[in-house]
C-alpha positions in Angstrom: 0.0 -12.1 8.3 2.8 -14.3 7.0 3.8 -14.2 3.3 4.5 -17.5 1.6 8.1 -17.4 0.5 8.5 -21.2 0.3 6.4 -21.6 -2.9 3.6 -24.2 -2.5 4.3 -25.3 1.0 1.7 -23.0 2.6 -1.1 -24.0 0.2 -1.8 -27.2 2.0 -2.2 -25.3 5.2 -4.5 -22.8 3.5 -6.5 -25.6 2.0 -6.9 -27.2 5.5 -7.9 -23.8 6.9 -10.5 -23.3 4.1 -12.0 -26.7 4.6 -12.2 -26.2 8.4 -13.8 -22.8 8.0 -16.3 -24.3 5.4 -17.2 -27.1 7.9 -17.6 -24.5 10.7 -19.8 -22.4 8.5 -21.9 -25.3 7.5 -22.4 -26.3 11.2 -23.3 -22.7 12.1 -25.8 -22.6 9.3 -27.4 -25.8 10.5 -27.5 -24.5 14.1 -29.1 -21.3 12.8 -31.7 -23.2 10.8 -32.6 -25.3 13.9 -32.8 -22.2 16.1 -35.2 -20.6 13.6 -37.4 -23.7 13.5 -37.4 -23.7 17.3 -38.5 -20.0 17.4 -41.3 -20.7 14.9 -42.4 -23.7 16.9 -42.5 -21.6 20.1 -44.4 -18.8 18.4 -47.0 -21.3 17.3 -47.2 -22.8 20.7 -47.6 -19.4 22.4 -50.4 -18.5 20.0 -52.1 -21.8 20.8 -51.8 -21.2 24.5 -53.1 -17.7 24.2 -56.1 -18.9 22.2 -56.9 -21.6 24.8 -56.5 -19.0 27.6 -59.0 -16.7 25.8 -61.4 -19.6 25.4 -61.2 -20.6 29.0 -61.8 -17.0 30.1 -64.9 -16.8 27.9 -66.1 -20.1 29.3 -65.5 -18.9 32.9 -67.4 -15.7 32.3 -70.3 -17.6 30.7 -70.5 -20.0 33.6 -70.3 -17.1 36.2 -73.2 -15.4 34.4 -75.2 -18.7 34.3 -74.5 -19.3 38.0 -75.5 -15.7 38.9 -78.8 -16.2 37.0 -79.5 -19.5 38.7 -78.4 -18.5 42.1 -80.3 -15.2 42.3 -77.2 -13.1 42.0 -75.4 -14.2 45.1 -71.8 -14.4 44.0 -69.1 -15.6 46.3 -66.5 -13.0 46.9 -63.0 -13.9 45.9 
């Protein structure tokens, strides 16, 4: 680290550094906020996909049972 022996000459540089760091911090906070929103969106989408998968599995099972009853129990082997 350098010590400032020239009086106020370094303060302008410090001020620029502080402003740059504040800008960078603000950008990082914005990026973090967007990333958190994306994660929440993906979680909601995953829950929706999971619920739809469960619904389709139940419908599939229901239709297989209906087909087995109507067809006399002859189920095609997969």
